[in-house]
C-alpha positions in Angstrom: 279.0 -15.8 -5.8 281.0 -14.1 -3.1 279.8 -16.3 -0.1 280.6 -19.4 -2.1 284.1 -18.2 -3.0 284.6 -17.4 0.7 283.5 -20.8 1.8 285.8 -22.4 -0.8 288.8 -20.4 0.3 288.2 -21.0 4.0 287.8 -24.7 3.5 290.9 -25.0 1.3 293.0 -22.9 3.7 292.0 -24.8 6.8 292.6 -28.2 5.2 295.9 -27.2 3.5 297.3 -25.7 6.7 296.1 -28.4 9.1 297.0 -31.5 7.1 300.8 -31.4 7.7 300.2 -31.2 11.4 297.7 -34.0 11.3 300.3 -36.1 9.4 302.7 -35.6 12.3 300.1 -36.6 14.8 299.1 -39.7 12.8 302.7 -40.9 12.7 303.2 -40.2 16.4 299.9 -42.0 17.3 300.5 -45.0 15.0 297.8 -44.2 12.5 299.7 -45.6 9.5 298.5 -47.7 6.6 301.0 -50.5 6.0 301.4 -51.9 2.4 300.1 -55.4 1.5 299.3 -57.4 -1.5 295.9 -55.8 -1.9 297.2 -52.2 -2.0 299.2 -50.3 -4.5 301.4 -48.3 -2.2 304.7 -49.9 -1.2 305.7 -47.9 1.9 303.8 -47.1 5.1 301.7 -43.9 4.7 300.0 -42.0 7.6 296.2 -42.0 7.8 293.9 -39.4 9.4 294.0 -37.0 6.4 290.2 -37.1 6.5 290.4 -35.1 9.7 291.8 -32.2 7.7 289.0 -32.6 5.1 286.4 -32.7 7.9 287.9 -29.6 9.7 288.1 -27.5 6.5 284.5 -28.2 5.4 283.0 -27.8 8.9 284.9 -24.7 9.9 284.1 -23.0 6.6 280.3 -23.7 7.0 280.2 -22.6 10.6 282.1 -19.4 9.8 280.0 -18.4 6.9 276.8 -18.9 8.9 278.4 -17.4 12.0 277.3 -20.5 14.0 273.6 -20.1 13.2 273.3 -22.9 10.6 269.9 -23.8 9.0 268.2 -27.0 10.3 269.2 -29.2 7.3 272.8 -28.2 7.5 272.8 -28.8 11.3 271.6 -32.3 10.6 274.3 -32.8 8.0 277.0 -31.6 10.5 275.9 -33.9 13.2 275.4 -37.0 11.0 278.6 -36.2 9.1 280.5 -36.1 12.4 279.1 -39.5 13.4 280.4 -41.2 10.2 283.8 -39.4 10.4 284.3 -40.6 14.0 283.5 -44.2 13.2 285.9 -43.9 10.3 288.7 -42.8 12.7 287.9 -45.7 15.0 288.0 -48.1 12.0 291.3 -46.7 10.8 292.7 -47.4 14.3 291.1 -50.7 15.2 289.6 -52.2 12.1 286.0 -52.4 13.0 283.6 -55.0 11.7 281.5 -54.1 8.6 278.3 -54.7 10.6 279.3 -52.0 13.2 280.3 -49.5 10.5 277.0 -50.1 8.7 275.0 -49.7 11.9 276.6 -46.3 12.6 275.9 -45.2 9.1 272.3 -46.2 9.4 272.1 -44.3 12.7 273.6 -41.2 11.0 271.1 -41.5 8.1 268.3 -41.7 10.7 269.6 -38.5 12.3 269.6 -36.8 8.9 266.0 -37.9 8.2 265.1 -36.6 11.6 266.3 -33.1 10.6 264.1 -33.3 7.5 266.7 -34.3 4.9 265.3 -37.1 2.7 264.3 -38.0 -0.8 261.0 -36.4 -1.8 259.8 -38.2 -5.0 256.1 -38.5 -5.8 255.9 -42.0 -4.3 254.6 -43.3 -0.9 256.5 -41.9 2.1 257.9 -45.3 3.2 259.5 -45.7 -0.2 261.1 -42.2 0.1 262.6 -43.2 3.5 263.9 -46.4 2.0 265.4 -44.6 -1.0 267.0 -42.1 1.4 268.7 -44.8 3.4 269.8 -46.8 0.3 271.2 -43.6 -1.3 273.1 -42.5 1.7 274.6 -45.9 2.5 275.4 -46.5 -1.2 277.3 -43.2 -1.8 279.0 -43.2 1.5 280.5 -46.6 0.9 281.1 -46.0 -2.9 283.4 -43.1 -2.1 285.2 -45.2 0.5 285.7 -48.0 -2.1 287.0 -45.5 -4.6 289.8 -44.5 -2.2 292.1 -47.1 -3.7 294.8 -44.9 -5.4 296.6 -41.7 -4.6 294.4 -38.7 -5.2 291.5 -40.6 -6.7 288.7 -40.3 -4.1 289.5 -36.7 -3.2 289.8 -35.7 -6.8 286.6 -37.4 -8.0 284.8 -36.0 -4.9 286.1 -32.5 -5.9 284.8 -32.9 -9.4 281.4 -34.0 -8.1 281.3 -31.2 -5.6 282.1 -28.6 -8.3 279.1 -29.8 -10.4 276.9 -29.8 -7.3 277.9 -26.3 -6.5 277.2 -25.2 -10.0 273.9 -26.9 -10.2 272.9 -25.5 -6.8 273.8 -22.0 -7.8 272.0 -22.2 -11.2 268.8 -23.4 -9.5 268.8 -21.1 -6.5 269.8 -23.9 -4.1 272.3 -21.8 -2.1 272.5 -24.2 0.9 273.6 -26.9 -1.5 276.1 -24.6 -3.1 277.6 -23.6 0.2 278.2 -27.2 1.4 279.5 -28.2 -2.1 281.9 -25.3 -2.1 283.2 -26.4 1.3 283.7 -29.9 0.1 285.4 -28.7 -3.1 287.8 -26.5 -1.1 288.7 -29.1 1.4 289.3 -31.7 -1.3 291.6 -29.4 -3.2 293.5 -28.4 -0.1 294.0 -32.1 0.7 295.1 -33.1 -2.8 298.2 -31.1 -2.3 299.4 -33.8 0.0 297.4 -36.8 -1.4 298.2 -36.7 -5.1 300.8 -39.3 -6.1 303.2 -39.7 -4.3 300.8 -39.4 -1.4 302.2 -38.1 1.9 299.0 -38.9 3.7 295.8 -40.8 3.1 292.3 -39.6 4.0 291.4 -43.0 5.6 287.9 -44.1 6.3 287.2 -40.9 8.3 287.6 -38.8 5.2 286.0 -41.1 2.7 282.9 -41.7 4.9 282.6 -38.0 5.5 282.9 -37.0 1.9 280.6 -39.8 0.7 278.0 -38.8 3.3 278.0 -35.1 2.5 277.9 -35.7 -1.2 274.9 -38.0 -0.7 273.2 -35.3 1.3 273.8 -32.7 -1.4 272.3 -35.1 -4.0 269.2 -35.4 -1.9 268.9 -31.6 -1.3 269.2 -30.6 -5.0 266.0 -29.2 -6.4 265.1 -28.2 -10.0 262.1 -25.8 -10.1 262.2 -25.6 -13.9 261.9 -29.3 -14.4 260.0 -32.3 -13.0 261.3 -34.9 -10.4 260.4 -37.6 -12.9 263.4 -36.5 -14.9 265.8 -34.7 -12.5 266.2 -37.7 -10.0 268.8 -38.8 -12.5 271.0 -35.7 -11.9 272.7 -36.6 -8.6 273.0 -40.2 -9.8 275.0 -39.0 -12.9 277.1 -36.5 -10.9 278.2 -39.4 -8.8 278.2 -41.8 -11.7 281.9 -42.8 -11.5 281.9 -44.1 -7.9 278.5 -45.8 -8.5 280.0 -47.5 -11.6 283.2 -48.5 -9.8 281.2 -50.0 -6.9 278.9 -51.9 -9.3 282.0 -53.2 -11.2 283.8 -54.6 -8.1 280.7 -56.0 -6.6 279.7 -57.9 -9.7 283.3 -59.0 -10.3 283.8 -60.3 -6.7 280.4 -62.0 -6.5 281.2 -63.9 -9.8 284.5 -65.0 -8.3 282.9 -66.0 -5.0 284.6 -63.2 -3.1 282.8 -61.1 -0.5 282.1 -57.6 -1.9 283.7 -55.9 1.1 287.0 -57.8 0.6 289.7 -55.5 -0.7 291.4 -56.1 -4.0 293.1 -54.6 -7.0 290.0 -55.0 -9.2 288.7 -51.4 -9.3 288.5 -49.5 -12.5 291.7 -47.6 -11.5 293.6 -50.8 -11.1 292.4 -52.2 -14.4 293.6 -49.0 -16.2 297.1 -49.5 -14.7 297.0 -53.1 -15.7 296.4 -51.9 -19.3 299.6 -49.8 -19.3 298.5 -46.5 -17.8 300.7 -45.0 -15.0 298.9 -44.4 -11.7 298.8 -40.7 -12.3 297.4 -41.2 -15.8 294.8 -43.5 -14.5 293.7 -41.1 -11.9 293.6 -38.1 -14.3 291.6 -40.1 -16.8 289.1 -41.0 -14.1 288.8 -37.3 -13.3 287.9 -36.7 -16.9 285.3 -39.5 -16.8 283.8 -38.0 -13.6 283.6 -34.7 -15.4 281.9 -36.3 -18.4 279.2 -37.7 -16.1 278.8 -34.2 -14.6 278.3 -32.7 -18.1 275.6 -35.3 -18.9 273.9 -34.4 -15.6 273.9 -30.7 -16.6 272.1 -31.7 -19.8 269.5 -33.7 -17.9 268.5 -30.6 -15.9 267.2 -29.0 -19.0 265.9 -32.1 -20.8 262.3 -33.1 -21.2 261.0 -36.6 -20.3 261.9 -38.2 -23.7 265.3 -36.6 -24.0 266.2 -37.3 -20.3 265.3 -40.9 -20.4 266.9 -41.5 -23.8 270.2 -40.1 -22.5 269.8 -41.9 -19.2 269.2 -45.2 -21.0 272.2 -44.7 -23.2 274.5 -44.0 -20.2 273.1 -47.0 -18.3 273.6 -49.3 -21.3 277.1 -48.1 -21.9 277.9 -48.6 -18.2 276.5 -52.1 -18.3 278.4 -53.0 -21.5 281.6 -51.7 -19.9 281.1 -53.8 -16.8 280.4 -56.9 -18.9 283.5 -56.3 -21.0 285.8 -55.8 -18.0 284.4 -58.8 -16.1 284.7 -61.0 -19.2 288.3 -59.9 -19.7 289.1 -60.7 -16.1 287.5 -64.2 -16.3 289.5 -64.9 -19.5 292.7 -64.1 -17.7 293.2 -60.7 -19.3 293.7 -59.0 -15.9 295.2 -59.8 -12.6 292.4 -59.0 -10.1 293.1 -59.3 -6.4 
């Protein structure tokens, strides 16, 4: 456990120390997120906090491996840097969704080139397609979840904690090292991002976190169980951002709105509309993310019948929740932007 604790402490320290300086740079350079009708903050907030998250995670990994990182981690570092950079440019200039998606696809291709991909017992072409879909889906799900102070960083921290635990239990030490780095950097950043946020992570941080969490989900292995069951584990660990993405996508399509259009129709916003404060809504979503993680832990030890029964129950509950929320919205029970 000592190396994982060291990675965690280094990532937390680098992020916590660098973020105030990055905040000053963001203000001086004009990287500021102005409030508008689709956002919950009411005063301008500096962006670029994702640079601190990126720095903490990358520095921790490079130091622990003394610069001689394994091939798979090298791929994750290169591809993660690509998505972080496009995030910085998007925070500055507002790039088109097509260009952002193109860079994410290129980063996924780099990752596959370094041997990181889904390895289910299906034809190779399907594994490549699933790898691309998973990486793009989780990268953008974490970005969509970044809609309230402390939400994306906190949920990413919860997911990283479960991934670190799962990796350690199953001897996946590379996974645990990267997960510990993400956990440390997220907690270091939350000191400045929890409401009232003094800095936002921006697309740079959200893309980087989503990309690395997707990589960790791919790299997880469970020698004591079969892939036919354990493929559900990373899906459940990241169940909250997946649920939120599905919710806003279905809601917006039914309203004739483009899914990439911003709005106050995320699960966090709906909780606030029901009377929760922003802090209460975020903390409740942390708990829900933790519940998803606990179910994932159960699945690692489940047989086929148990695993698919629990997976089906979770899927049905999620579908029912989306139906109820969208129905309430259409009946005028919520004000969705």
